[in-house]
DOTORTOR-502648 format. One record per residue (C-alpha): y, x, z negated; residue in one letter. Coordinates in steps of 0.02 Angstrom, whole numbers, plus 50000, padded with zeros to 5 digits. Example, Ala and Ser with C-alpha at 12.3 -4.5 7.8 and 13.67 -1.06 7.14 Angstrom:
2
497755061549610A499475068449643S
***
This chain:
919
476125139847113M475475137747278A476105123747375A476525118347540P478445114347584L478365097147659A479525097547739P480135115647709M481935117047647A482905126947761W484625125447681A484995135147511A484545125047338P486135115347278G487035114147456D487865096347473P486945094447633I485085100047645D484345098147824I482465098947819R481345099547961R479335096047967G478075089648093A476315084148103N475285079348262N476175062848293S478145065648267F479405077048199T480415071848030R482135077447988L482605074847818E484405074747755F484505077947581A485765084047435G487265074747346P488005071047535V486545072347651G485525058447551S487015045947586R486945050147769A486915033847881R485875034648059I486225022548208R485615024448381Q486755023148528D485935022048707G485025040148716V486055046948562N485565047248381V487135048848268V486965054548092I488475052247998R488835061647835L490295057147718G491045075147723S492345084547829T491295102047806A490195105147953A488415106047907P487285121047968D486445113648108V485885130748187S484025129248168L483855112748256I485195117948382R484265134148435I482525125548419N482745106548452P481345096348391P480165090248530P481045075048621G482805081148578V483775088548731E485375092548652A486245093948471V488075092448437E489245090648294T491015081948300R492285078448170A492815061048140V493965051548008S493385057547849G491645063347897A490615072848011T489425066848140E487855075148200I487285068748381V485635071048448L485385067148623T483445060148662L482525063848808A481865049548916E480535038648825G480805046348660V480945034048507T481475036448318V481305027948159R482435030148006S482545027547825G482565032947641Q481115040147545A481115052547402D483005054847357G483315058447555A483765050847720T482425052947858F482465053048042L480645052148122N480655057748312I479185051448424Y478865058348588E478375046048737P476855035348696G476705046148522A477315031348420E476145016448502A474685028848501A474765032548307M473405027048208G472725032648034P473365050247992A472655062448108E471735077548025R472865093248071A472105110348112T471675118847959V471515136947908V470615140947759P471295154747653V470575163947528A471585171847382M470905185347258T471885191747120A471365207047025E472745215246904G474345218547003D473475215147170T473395199347269L472455198547432S472525182347553L471345181147689N471915170147830F470265163547930N471035156848101W469335158348198G470275166348332Q471365180748356P473205174848319T474795185048319P475595187548162A477145196148074A477145201847891V478695208447806F479765209047647R481565202547626R482265204247444G481005197047325D480045188447452A478635193347577V478535182347713W476965180047830I477335171047992V475885166348118F476125161148310D475195146148298G475365129148202S474115124248077A473965116947899R473465129547765L471915125747644D472575137147508L472225134347327E472765144947190Q471395155147109P470885153346923A471465171546891A473315166546942G474235174247092L474285192147023G475965199847047P476545184247136A477565171047060R477385156847198S476825154247355I477615141147474R477035136847651W477765127447804V477025121747971R478235119948110G477935113348286D477255129448355D477315141848198F476635142848017T477645152447886A477155157047714V478485163647577R477875172847438V478955177647287E478465194447214A479325209047147P479875224347258S478515233847172S477205223947262A477265229847439Q476195221347574P475035228447689S474165219647828A472585221947940R471625210448063S469865207948077E469415197148231G470055179448197G470685184748016R472245192447934W472095200647771I473755203047678V473865211447526T475175214047399L475405227347262G474175241747235G474285256447350T474865249847515P473865253547680E474925260647814A474775250547973P473595257348105D475315262448204S477105262148195N478355252848301I479595265448384T481325262648418L482415269948562A484145267648642R484155258448803D485675260848894E484925262049077D484655243249116S486315234649070G487315234548904P486885244948760S485195238648675A483935244248565L482115244348634A480675242748501A478945246948575A477805232448490V476105231348592P475375214348592G477065205348563A477025187148582T478635178148555R480125178048438I480375165448305L481975161448215W481705155448044I482995151047895Q482905160347740D482945145547596P483715159447483T485005167247571V485415153147694G485445164647855D484245166447992R482825179648008I482195183848191G480345187348171V479325194548318I477545192248305T476175202648383A474195203748408A473175214248305G472855229648260P474295231048136S475945239648185K477495240348084G479165248148048L478915257247877P480915258847841L482325246847856E483655251747989R485495245547967R486485243348118L488245237548136V487595221148222D485845218848135M484595224348001T482785228148035L481725225147906L480205235147854P478705227747915T476765229047888A476505218748041Q477795214348182G479495215848195L480825206848094A482705207048082L484335199148024T485815198448137P487565200148066T488405193648241V488055176748324D487735182248508D486335194448454L484795192848595T483135197148578V481955197548740N480055202948758I479475210848921A477665215248891G477615227348755D479415231248737L480655220848638V482385223048686R483775217548566I485645217548630S487275209048650R488285203148806P489505217448772A488185228748699G487595235048537L488785243848418T487825260848405M488395278348346S488915291948487D487225303348520P488375318648477T488765312548302D487205320848229E487435337748324L488275352948255Q490125354148249R491125368448311V492835373748348E493735369248506A493145382448631R494335386548793P493885376148934G494195360149034P494645346348909R493945329548908A494745315849003A495475301148905P494125290249002M492155295449014P492245293749211A493865300649247M494235316549330I495685327749286L496755336849406A496725352249292D494885354149278W494905365449447S496145379349362D495395395749373T496815405149280G497465423049333E495575430049354G495115418549493G493615406049518F492225418849480S492855424849323A493175407349265R491545401349327Y490555416149234R491535412749080E491085395049054L489245398949129Q489245411648976A489675399448848S488585385648907A487135398048906T487425402848725H487575385448673E485895379748753A485115393848663G485555388248489E484235374048487G484015356148501D485305352348375N486615362848459A488375356748505P488595350948686V490505354448719E490265371648821A489015363748933R490165348148957L491545360148992A490615369449126L490085352449206A491985346749205R492545362649292F491125360449426L491545342349463V493415346849464G493005360749588S492045349049705G490435358549664L489515341749633H487765347349651Y487855360649515E488735349649406A487255337249417I486095352149388G487055355549219V487115337449161L485315335149199N484805350149115A485795345348955L484915326448955V483235335448978Q483485345648820S484355332848729N483715315648784P484915306148677A486315313248784M485785300248911A486795288148812G488385299048801Q489695289848897A490535306848969E488795313549027V488455296749135R490355296849189G490205314349249L488485313449326R488915296849418G490595303749483A489575318449556A488215310349635R489435296149709A490465311449776A488815318349866I488245301049936G486985297049806R487465280449792L486005272949712A485855285349573E487745283849543A487615265749531Q486295268149399A487445279849292D488945268649304F487915251449260A487335260049091S487955252948933G489215265348874P490245263249040L490045244649066M491785239249024N492735255549059D494105256849189G493815271749253S491885269249292A492465252449370A493535262649493I491975272549540W490985256149554R492115249049678G492065264949772Y490025264149795I490305245349836A491455250949968A490265263950047R488765250550033Q489955238250136A489815225949978Q491695221450013W491905207349866D491145218049737V492265233049786A493795223349780R493325215049627S492815232249536A494535239849604F495575226049527A494645228949364E495015247649354G496805248449431R497475255449276A496415270949293A496785273949479V498415285749443D497545297149322S496305304549445F496835319649558P497795314749721A496305317849829V495295304149717W496715293849727R496745294249910A494835292149927R494835276849819F496445268749913A495535272750084L493895264650021A494945249749945H495785248050130A494255246350208E493575233150101A495265222950120A495155225350307L493355217850310H494005201850220Q495565200350343D496825206350208D497805217250324K499355216650218A498435224550074A497525236250195A499135242750262Q499835244550081A498425255450035L498465265550180V500365269750148E499885273749958Y498615285350030A499705294950141L500965296749999S499735306449892Q500095324049969G498465325250025I497685338850132G497235337850318P495555332850307R496015317150203E497495314350305Q496385311950462L495325299950371A496735289950321V497305290750509R495665283750561L495825269150450M497535266850517Q497045266450693A495665252750656R497135242450564L498185245050725I496775238650833E496515223750725A498315218650761D497985219550940G498935236950995D497245245151068T498405257051175V499095265451008R497605263950917A496625273651062H497855287551055R497345289250871I495545287350899Y495635302051027Q496725313250915A495515311450772V494005314650892A494605331750909R494555335350733A493305348350657P492525335750539F491025327250612E491085311050483D492975308650555L492575313450737A491075303950780V491715286850729P493455291350820A492435295450966S491415279650979L492915269350956N493815278251085A492365275051201A492105257851154R494035252651202L493975262151367D492265252551410L493275236951353A494835241851453A493875245951609G494365264651616T492575269851625I490915261151683T489435256651568P488455272551641A489935283551582Q490065273951415A488255277151373I488415295751428E489865295551296R488935288151158M487085294451167E487665312151086P488535302750948L486785297250889R486375315950851W488025322150790R488115313650626W486725305050536R486325295850364G487745283250325D488525267250408A489345277450550T487565281350619E487095263050641L488715258150705E488425270750839V486595263550871I487265244850869R488595249951005T487415259551111L486145245951098G487375232251161D487925242951305V486105245151355Y485775227051343L487345222351444G486575232251598Q484895225551575G484235242651519L483045231951392Y481885246551365R483185259551314Q484115245351214A482545242251103L482155259551082E483935264251017V484055250150908L482255253450838R482595271550825G483615269250669A482135260850574G482495256250409D483125272650331R484625265650260L483995248850197P485355247250056N486695246650188L487215229650240P487305237450423Q485575239750416S485035220750399A486335217850542E485445231050661L483745223650619Q484465207650669A485315213950821D483485220650867L482655204550829A483855194950926N483715206451079A481835204151071F482005185351055R483195184851211A482015194351319L480355184051281F481025166951219L482765165051311E482195171651483G483035187951483A481525197051537A481075185551676D481785195851803G480505208251762L478875209751859Q477445202151725P476595218451703I478185226751653Q478695213251537A477015213551456V477115231951445G478725231051354L478025217751245F476595226551186E477665243651166D478755233051039F477435220850992R478055222250801E479685214750835L478805196850869T479465183850747P478255175050638P477825156450663G478115146350809A479395155750907E478225172450904G476805160850977D477845153951112E478365171051167M476645175551191V476185160351274R477635162551390R477075179651445L475165174151459S475855160851576R476545172751704R475035183451688L473925167151727V475165162651876D474805180451952L472865178851913D472935192351784L471775182551683L471015196051584D472735203651515R473305185251486A471745180451371A471925197251286A473675195351233L473305177651154L471775184651073E472745198050985Y473915184250913Q472335175950841V471565189050769E473245198250684N474435184750664R473955168250654L472755156950548D472325138250526G472735125850661V474025137550739A472535150050772A471545137050832A472765130450974S473095149051030V471255152351037A471015137351136T472075143751269D471265160251262A469665151051298A470305140351438S470975156651526I469195165651489R468455150351598L469645152751722M469055171551740N467215165951733R466875173251570E465905158251481P465195168751330Q467065175651281R467655159151282A466395152151162L466725166351048E468585161951051D468135143951012I466925148150859W467975160350791Q469325149550773S468505134750687R469405124650553T469505107550468T470775095550488L471275099250679L472355086950768P471345074050884T472015080851045A471555098451015L469885095850951Q469405084651109T470185099651209E469185113251123R467565101251124R467695100351326A468035118851336L466405122551232E465305110951330A466025117951488R465695135351431A463905130551390L463605123251548M464225139051648M462915148251534L461605136451598G461355127251421R461515109551496L460735099151351D461765108951219H463395105451311A462915087051313L462535087051135E464255094851103V465155081451203L464285067951090G465125051251117N466745058551169D467205049151327T468925056251361S469425061251528P469095079951497D467395076851421A466865065151568N467405079751699A466105092251602V464955077651587R464945073651774A464655092651808D463125093651687V462485077251761F462615085651939W461805102751891K460425090451804Q460305083051984Q460635065351896R461655061452048W461915042652013G462605046751840D463645061051916A464275050652058A464925035651937G465825048351828L466625056551989Y467185038852043E467815034051891A468825050351876S469785045352043L470295028451966G471375018252090P471925033752191R471085024852348W472555012652350Q473805025952415T473075030752573P474795037252647T474725053052506T473475065652555R472045069452429L472325085252336S470845099652354A470185093852188D470315074052234E469515077452399E467985088052306T467725074352196R467585060152325V466405070852411I465215073352265R465305055152239T464685051452415G463435064552415I462865058352244G462695039852284Y461775046452449S460515056252359L460305042852229A460065030652371Q461355018152305D461935010952458N462994997852395P463975011052302A464125021852446L464825007752569T466205003652442R466595021752425L466765022652608R467715007552637D468935014452503Q469335031852564Y468865030652755Q470805030452787P470895048252703F469725057652834L471185058252955A472155071852836N470675078852753A470405096852713R468665097752747N468515082852865R466615086752921D466005087652736A466925071352685M466355062452843E464515066752804L464645062852621A465475045052659L464285040852811A462725045352708G461075051652781P460365042252915G458665051152924D457715065752860L458845077452946S460315070252864G459615070652692I459335088352707R461145091252767D461635081652619T460715092152501Q461405107852573R463165100552563L462745095552372A462415113752336Q464065120752414T465335108152359I465985115352183D467025107552058T467535123451981F469075127652082A469795110852058G469795112351858W470375129551865V471825120951961S471975107351837R471935119751700A473295130751763R474445115051784A474015108851622A474315126351529F476005126451624R476565109151580A476255111551397Q477295126651372L478715118751474E478605104251364A478565114451215E480295124551271S481105107951326A480875100651137S481505117651058R482975115151176A483235098551107A
***
């Protein structure tokens, strides 16, 4: 029989509550069948739909809970008196209908607008399926019309064919029957289509893709897939997991087996075919044999399956339960050597024992055993090599231990998943400061929940100044601390104390320091503890006692301890006033080179930079702070140092600290550290401040170049247009009209503010006028009658000897200035008055000239150029006067006045922006 499952029965036949699900293009239907399910009662309570079932046995709603129907936000079950209720929470706008049909209670769920839009039954996507049966072989040819990911696998007496796409199958039983198959059923889900073929286990499936077709064959001689799916342990990216390489994997679908009643996880993949030839049974799941794609049945509830590119990662929150990589290796009798610790990341005190023969004899003995063992092949035991690694770690020969363990993993990659290998290697890496590599070892799956590994994670976090993480990890592994050797107990306590001190938990830090001192440690470790003790004492305010301890530790022959002690002693001396800043710098500078590569180096640089800044030695401060670069990016102190550098630069060029420098010095400092310019408005304001200072000193070329660099390298859009406008204005002040035009034209953009457009238009027209392109300048100005545009237009008219037009615009620009004769005219105003008079004279507009004379005669007494102004207001009386007026017209220039106005406007704009930022 070949027929659709409409809807598909998800529950096992005969269940008292049989929950089914189906869908078409208009709605999703849930059916509740079976002796109990068919008597379900459905009611709607606000956004909730409640299905009441007359049984206290909780129904299996895993399918609709894991993959809710469209329009359903949540699915919950709750026990009520004598019954169970399933509660569906609907999304906004979703509608439902319920009723009885075909011996079941149904619930139709319509997404917003779907019910109203329903008309005649819509035709679903149809995929024709050609079936051919010959003897013991059945072939199914699915013509999707386009490449469609699929999965094909067998489970028990059924072969499943699952497609990553929803369609109705046009599947008709051939006259010759179904060959080896007993029945074929199919179901269309919201986003998938599944076919279930019942066939004996002798009818093995094979699959191949041909463009938009999938050909699945049951029986006969099965064809191997084009490639096999490979499986590998994945313990480097979190909890233990299994990674399957499935090229073209698209999605994970969870379907329910109607015969067994459990879930099957199906991973569909694009062609060509790739499969898993054999079943793989693990504690947490079973991987089914497949002809295409991947399929699994979980035995736990918290199994997770994720697809990342061509890798399918299968795991659990606490990791999969998998066998130890050493289980398949040869077994040998225990050989003499350091015994394994009870925890994989633990170091034992007796690992460094050398016996009567001393270190060399012991080392040669263990090395010989390890070499012999390695020569026995890939399946050789590993105990001798692990014993050598333990001895090296216990003896403090961490580089050598890492080499032994890396060689072991290289010869047998499975050992990368062995807990002790990761624990030993992580401990050795942490001991020599390879913190990132050690962190990767301790984050691997086998060590995720191990107490000894937690101690190392806390130690690493403290070294990286991640104080919260450190304290949490130390607390997690506290039960394992006392099993480590005394030297490591002290080091762990010291790291924990530092984390506590940074969190202002002085009591805990003091207790940890006392614990470290009680461990019977050597001189070096004692000095390290004393250094921490001095910091605690300083934090309590007793700087005199702390200073004495710092000075004592500073004389130690251990640079990693002497350098921070010397720094703190100099810092306290400077704070107490016993040394001058210059003396402090002299003491601190050598410390930069005595110890490098960790947080101590960064602390020296930060402290020295602060001293330089306090003394106004800005270049030295920036050079010191910048010198550290980002060589230690994983340390929080690195971010703090970069913040210090940025703040120092900001204080210099935005908050006025560099205002005391000569402008040339300030610009030189800025250009030497230009990469520190902050993005956005703050960086723009820095550059504008500098350029203003240069303009004030008439260093116009340097000022414009500074702004142009910003436009070319840092800005775009409106910001670039605004800064380019300033650059163009400065170029015009410097009588460089062609370069001003380039600044304007190269920064053109759309949607500029009106005021900025007006300013740019006037500058462009002025540049064109200076180049002698007078008609073009007027075309640019167009109908713009703003004051800036009229000022340029007046100058253009003047150059065109349109005297009357120019004079009218000059007079209009003066406005009611004539009404305040007690205030002396500015040089620019005086020039415009003179040009107005000359213009009216040459245009022979006597009434206008008379009006101008009456208005501005009172200003003659205080005029800067009295003779020129008097001649302009008097007008030409004869031919000689006309010639004098024409000569005067050629000498009176408005350019200086425009430059003066431009300088003032530039300065006012910057001051206004600064004031708005301060507010």
